[in-house]
C-alpha positions as CSV (number, residue, x, y, z in Angstrom):
1,M,2.6,14.1,-1.9
2,L,1.6,13.5,-5.5
3,R,4.0,16.3,-6.4
4,Q,6.9,14.3,-4.9
5,L,5.7,11.1,-6.5
6,A,5.6,13.0,-9.9
7,R,9.2,14.2,-9.3
8,L,10.2,10.5,-8.7
9,T,8.4,9.3,-11.8
10,R,10.7,8.3,-14.7
11,P,10.1,6.9,-18.2
12,L,11.2,3.3,-18.8
13,P,11.0,2.8,-22.6
14,A,12.2,-0.8,-22.3
15,A,8.7,-1.6,-20.8
16,G,6.8,0.3,-23.5
17,P,6.9,3.8,-25.2
18,N,4.8,5.4,-22.4
19,A,5.9,3.1,-19.5
20,L,6.6,4.9,-16.3
21,T,8.1,3.8,-13.0
22,L,9.2,5.4,-9.7
23,A,12.7,6.2,-8.4
24,V,12.9,4.7,-4.9
25,Y,14.4,7.6,-2.8
26,T,15.5,11.2,-2.9
27,D,17.7,13.0,-0.4
28,A,17.3,16.4,1.0
29,T,18.4,18.1,-2.2
30,G,16.0,16.1,-4.4
31,E,18.8,13.9,-5.8
32,L,17.8,10.3,-6.6
33,V,19.2,7.7,-4.2
34,E,19.5,4.0,-5.2
35,A,18.1,1.3,-3.0
36,K,21.0,-0.5,-1.2
37,E,19.5,-1.8,2.0
38,S,20.2,-5.4,1.0
39,G,23.2,-4.7,-1.2
40,F,22.5,-2.9,-4.4
41,E,18.9,-3.6,-5.2
42,G,18.1,-1.2,-8.0
43,V,16.7,2.2,-9.0
44,A,12.9,1.5,-9.2
45,C,10.6,-1.4,-8.2
46,V,7.2,-3.0,-8.8
47,D,6.3,-2.7,-5.1
48,D,6.2,1.1,-5.4
49,A,4.8,1.3,-9.0
50,A,1.9,-1.0,-8.2
51,R,1.0,0.9,-5.0
52,L,1.0,4.2,-6.9
53,L,-1.1,2.6,-9.6
54,D,-3.6,1.6,-7.0
55,V,-3.6,5.2,-5.5
56,L,-4.0,6.8,-9.0
57,C,-7.0,4.6,-9.7
58,D,-8.6,5.9,-6.6
59,V,-7.7,9.5,-7.6
60,W,-9.1,9.0,-11.1
61,E,-12.4,7.6,-9.7
62,R,-12.8,10.7,-7.6
63,A,-11.5,13.4,-10.1
64,R,-11.9,11.8,-13.5
65,D,-8.8,13.7,-14.6
66,P,-7.1,12.3,-17.7
67,A,-3.7,13.0,-16.2
68,A,-4.3,10.4,-13.5
69,E,-5.3,7.8,-16.1
70,R,-2.2,8.5,-18.2
71,W,0.0,8.2,-15.2
72,A,-1.7,5.1,-14.0
73,R,-1.5,3.4,-17.4
74,G,2.2,4.2,-17.7
75,L,2.8,2.5,-14.4
76,L,0.7,-0.5,-15.4
77,D,2.9,-1.0,-18.5
78,F,5.9,-1.3,-16.2
79,V,4.1,-3.7,-13.7
80,L,3.0,-5.9,-16.5
81,W,6.4,-6.0,-18.1
82,M,8.0,-7.2,-14.8
83,Q,5.8,-10.3,-14.6
84,G,7.6,-13.5,-15.6
85,D,6.2,-16.2,-17.8
86,D,5.2,-18.2,-14.7
87,G,3.0,-15.4,-13.4
88,R,5.3,-14.2,-10.7
89,W,6.9,-10.7,-10.4
90,W,10.4,-9.5,-10.1
91,N,10.7,-6.3,-8.1
92,F,13.6,-4.1,-9.0
93,V,15.3,-2.9,-12.2
94,Y,19.0,-2.3,-11.8
95,D,19.1,0.8,-14.1
96,W,17.0,3.1,-16.3
97,A,17.6,0.8,-19.2
98,G,15.3,-1.6,-17.5
99,T,17.6,-4.5,-16.6
100,P,15.6,-6.7,-14.1
101,N,17.2,-7.8,-10.9
102,E,16.2,-11.4,-11.0
103,T,18.2,-12.8,-8.0
104,G,18.3,-10.1,-5.3
105,L,16.9,-10.8,-1.8
106,T,14.3,-8.0,-2.3
107,S,13.7,-8.6,-5.9
108,S,13.5,-12.3,-6.8
109,T,10.1,-13.9,-7.4
110,G,8.1,-15.6,-4.7
111,D,5.1,-15.2,-2.4
112,N,6.3,-11.8,-1.1
113,F,5.1,-8.2,-0.8
114,W,5.8,-7.2,-4.3
115,H,3.9,-10.1,-5.8
116,A,0.9,-9.2,-3.5
117,R,1.1,-5.5,-4.3
118,A,1.4,-6.2,-8.0
119,L,-1.9,-8.2,-7.7
120,L,-3.5,-5.2,-6.0
121,G,-2.3,-2.9,-8.7
122,V,-3.4,-5.0,-11.7
123,S,-6.7,-5.9,-10.1
124,R,-7.5,-2.2,-9.5
125,A,-6.4,-1.3,-13.1
126,W,-8.7,-3.9,-14.5
127,L,-11.6,-2.9,-12.3
128,T,-11.1,0.8,-13.0
129,F,-10.1,0.9,-16.7
130,G,-11.2,-2.5,-18.0
131,D,-7.7,-3.2,-19.3
132,D,-7.7,-6.8,-20.5
133,R,-3.9,-7.1,-20.1
134,A,-4.4,-6.4,-16.4
135,E,-7.0,-9.2,-16.1
136,V,-4.7,-11.7,-17.8
137,A,-1.8,-10.8,-15.4
138,L,-4.2,-10.9,-12.4
139,R,-5.4,-14.4,-13.3
140,R,-1.8,-15.7,-13.8
141,G,-0.6,-14.1,-10.6
142,L,-3.4,-15.3,-8.4
143,T,-2.7,-18.9,-8.9
144,H,0.4,-18.7,-6.7
145,P,-1.0,-17.3,-3.4
146,I,-4.1,-19.5,-3.8
147,S,-1.9,-22.6,-3.8
148,G,0.9,-21.4,-1.6
149,E,1.7,-20.3,1.9
150,A,2.3,-16.7,3.1
151,P,2.8,-14.8,6.4
152,S,-0.1,-12.8,7.6
153,D,1.2,-9.4,6.6
154,V,1.5,-10.6,3.0
155,R,-1.6,-12.8,3.2
156,S,-3.7,-9.7,4.2
157,L,-2.8,-8.1,0.8
158,H,-3.8,-11.3,-1.0
159,L,-7.1,-11.2,0.9
160,L,-7.7,-7.6,0.0
161,A,-7.2,-8.4,-3.7
162,A,-9.6,-11.3,-3.4
163,L,-12.2,-9.2,-1.6
164,R,-12.2,-6.7,-4.5
165,L,-13.1,-9.6,-6.9
166,L,-15.6,-11.4,-4.7
167,D,-18.7,-10.1,-6.4
168,D,-17.3,-10.2,-9.9
169,A,-18.9,-13.0,-12.0
170,S,-15.5,-13.6,-13.7
171,F,-14.1,-14.9,-10.4
172,P,-16.8,-17.2,-9.1
173,D,-14.6,-19.4,-6.9
174,L,-13.0,-16.9,-4.5
175,R,-15.4,-17.0,-1.6
176,P,-13.9,-20.2,-0.1
177,V,-10.4,-18.7,-0.7
178,V,-11.4,-15.5,1.2
179,R,-12.7,-17.5,4.1
180,R,-9.6,-19.7,4.2
181,W,-7.3,-16.7,4.1
182,A,-9.3,-14.8,6.8
183,D,-9.1,-17.9,9.1
184,E,-5.3,-18.1,8.5
185,I,-5.0,-14.5,9.7
186,V,-7.2,-15.1,12.8
187,A,-5.2,-18.2,13.7
188,R,-1.9,-16.2,13.9
189,R,-2.5,-14.3,17.1
190,A,-0.7,-13.6,20.4
191,G,-3.5,-13.1,22.8
192,D,-5.8,-10.7,21.1
193,V,-3.2,-9.2,18.8
194,L,-3.0,-10.3,15.2
195,M,0.7,-11.0,14.3
196,N,2.6,-10.6,11.1
197,N,4.4,-13.9,10.9
198,P,4.9,-17.0,13.0
199,D,8.4,-16.0,14.2
200,E,7.4,-12.6,15.6
201,R,7.7,-12.1,19.3
202,G,6.4,-9.2,21.3
203,E,4.6,-6.3,19.6
204,P,4.2,-6.9,15.8
205,H,6.0,-4.5,13.5
206,L,3.6,-1.7,12.5
207,W,4.6,-1.2,8.9
208,A,2.6,-3.4,6.5
209,H,0.3,-4.3,9.5
210,V,-3.2,-4.0,8.0
211,Q,-4.7,-7.3,9.2
212,E,-7.4,-5.6,11.4
213,G,-8.7,-3.6,8.5
214,V,-8.7,-6.4,5.9
215,L,-10.3,-8.8,8.4
216,A,-13.0,-6.3,9.1
217,D,-13.8,-6.1,5.4
218,A,-13.8,-9.8,5.1
219,G,-16.2,-10.1,8.0
220,V,-18.6,-7.7,6.3
221,A,-18.3,-9.5,2.9
222,L,-18.8,-13.0,4.5
223,E,-21.4,-11.8,7.1
224,A,-19.1,-13.2,9.7
225,E,-19.3,-11.1,12.9
226,A,-16.6,-13.2,14.6
227,L,-14.1,-11.9,12.1
228,I,-15.0,-8.3,12.8
229,E,-14.8,-8.8,16.6
230,T,-11.4,-10.4,16.2
231,A,-10.3,-7.3,14.3
232,R,-11.8,-5.0,16.9
233,A,-10.0,-6.9,19.8
234,S,-6.6,-6.6,18.1
235,A,-7.1,-2.9,17.3
236,R,-8.2,-2.1,20.9
237,T,-5.0,-3.8,22.2
238,L,-2.5,-2.7,19.5
239,W,-3.6,0.4,17.7
240,A,-5.7,2.3,20.2
241,P,-2.9,3.0,22.8
242,I,-0.4,3.8,20.1
243,V,-2.6,6.3,18.3
244,R,-3.7,7.9,21.6
245,S,-0.1,8.4,22.5
246,G,0.4,10.4,19.3
247,F,2.8,7.6,18.1
248,D,5.1,8.4,21.0
249,R,7.8,6.0,20.0
250,P,11.5,6.3,19.3
251,S,11.0,5.8,15.6
252,V,7.9,6.2,13.5
253,S,7.5,5.9,9.7
254,P,4.6,7.2,7.6
255,Y,3.9,3.6,6.7
256,D,3.3,2.8,10.4
257,V,0.8,5.6,10.6
258,S,-1.0,4.9,7.3
259,C,-1.6,1.3,8.5
260,A,-3.3,2.5,11.6
261,V,-5.4,4.9,9.5
262,Y,-6.4,2.1,7.1
263,S,-7.5,-0.4,9.8
264,L,-9.3,2.2,11.9
265,D,-11.2,3.4,8.8
266,R,-12.2,-0.1,7.8
267,L,-13.4,-0.9,11.4
268,A,-15.5,2.3,11.3
269,A,-17.0,1.2,8.0
270,A,-17.7,-2.3,9.3
271,D,-19.5,-0.9,12.3
272,G,-21.4,1.4,9.9
273,H,-22.8,-1.7,8.2
274,G,-25.0,-2.3,11.3
275,R,-22.9,-5.0,13.0
276,A,-23.0,-5.0,16.8
277,A,-20.3,-2.7,17.8
278,A,-19.1,-1.9,21.3
279,S,-20.5,1.5,22.4
280,T,-17.6,2.7,24.6
281,G,-15.4,5.6,23.7
282,D,-12.6,3.2,23.3
283,D,-14.1,2.0,20.1
284,A,-14.7,5.3,18.3
285,W,-12.8,4.1,15.3
286,S,-13.4,7.2,13.2
287,E,-12.1,9.5,15.9
288,L,-9.0,7.4,16.3
289,A,-8.4,7.5,12.6
290,A,-8.6,11.3,12.6
291,V,-6.1,11.4,15.5
292,A,-3.8,9.1,13.5
293,R,-4.0,11.3,10.4
294,R,-3.0,14.4,12.4
295,W,0.4,12.8,12.8
296,F,1.2,14.0,9.3
297,D,0.7,17.6,10.4
298,G,3.3,17.2,13.1
299,T,6.9,18.5,13.2
300,G,10.2,17.3,14.7
301,D,12.0,18.9,17.6
302,D,13.7,21.3,15.2
303,G,10.3,22.4,13.7
304,R,10.8,20.6,10.4
305,P,7.4,19.3,9.2
306,I,6.7,15.6,8.5
307,Y,4.4,16.6,5.6
308,D,5.7,19.7,4.0
309,K,2.6,21.0,2.1
310,A,4.5,23.9,0.5
311,K,7.0,21.5,-1.1
312,G,4.5,18.7,-1.6
313,R,6.7,16.0,0.0
314,V,6.5,13.7,3.0
315,A,9.6,12.8,5.0
316,D,10.7,9.2,5.3
317,G,10.0,9.2,9.1
318,I,10.9,10.6,12.4
319,D,13.6,9.2,14.6
320,R,14.1,10.3,18.2
321,G,12.4,13.6,17.4
322,R,14.4,14.2,14.2
323,V,12.5,14.3,10.9
324,S,14.3,12.6,8.1
325,E,15.6,14.9,5.4
326,N,14.8,12.2,2.7
327,S,11.5,11.8,1.0
328,G,11.2,8.5,-0.9
329,A,8.4,6.8,-2.8
330,E,7.0,4.8,0.0
331,A,6.6,7.7,2.4
332,N,4.6,9.7,-0.1
333,L,2.6,6.7,-1.4
334,V,1.3,5.7,2.1
335,A,0.6,9.3,2.9
336,A,-1.5,9.6,-0.3
337,E,-3.4,6.5,0.8
338,A,-4.1,8.0,4.2
339,L,-4.8,11.6,3.0
340,I,-6.5,10.8,-0.3
341,D,-8.4,14.1,-0.4
342,D,-5.1,16.0,-0.3
343,A,-3.8,13.7,-3.0
344,V,-6.8,14.5,-5.3
345,R,-6.3,18.2,-4.7
346,S,-2.6,18.0,-5.6
347,L,-3.1,16.2,-8.9
348,P,-3.0,19.3,-11.2
349,A,0.3,20.5,-9.7
350,A,1.7,17.0,-9.9
351,A,0.6,16.4,-13.5
352,A,2.7,19.4,-14.6
353,L,5.8,17.7,-13.2
354,L,5.3,14.4,-15.1
355,P,7.4,13.3,-18.0
356,A,5.8,14.2,-21.4
357,P,4.2,11.2,-23.2
358,A,6.4,9.7,-25.9
359,V,3.3,8.6,-27.8
360,G,0.1,10.6,-27.9
């Protein structure tokens, strides 16, 4: 999947001589496709670039390969460049000249997914590489979610960023914020299931649904067993039957599956910290996470693979048994998060596909 992400990587000199970003989609032939789901949005976005920055920091920590650092720093240049003077982020650029989309529905500033993911990207870059520019951007960006409201799916990303900084002496005041945000997520439930936003009815959407995993980590950090048990109860009701069915649903995206993997992994880690865990087979979180990961090895009714390892690309999803011919940034990003060992192994091949640096 890193090979496909490398194919999607493009220079953006307006953001800096070595700045890099990601094209949003490609079709079956590998041609770039612009984002038009909410009208014309643009060719590349902070949401994807920041997520890949986060992934590459993880890859670098495991492999210590200079190619991962160069790639990550190029993406960081773009993410920093897209932050406004007020600390908020625009999402899309209209073109490869770097014209920001400042007014689009999926691009204007606010307490939204791309602001939250930018915080995750710059926090990881600062903690990994010690880049002072990333710390400045992080501090400016954090003020908005701390003082503002957000739905639970976005708030869970804020909480994840805060958890990363909890033990850092530079951020001494985040523990009350972590507790408040965790309590917000707990309060937004339908029965045992953690919901994504107040207007949601029925089963919550699965994409971007990582509340169980983040809440489990918060419970460990705060030594709050009740938070972990709330996460367990939601995962038993929501994720366990979906994963056991093999994601037997009319339409499934890699993002749906990666969210399951993330939360199940974090629940397993929380139980590994010695908290009182239920001992039934229903709560074998690591086994369920392994089952979820195997979805990427599946095929459609026509035999087309979801994760084509020969080509190094992940399809955008499967709809009524048909695997998408397209392979965009998000599908490959979330697959890299769920299959990080595969991502590390694919780095040398991906590095060979990256644009050459403009400045040594």
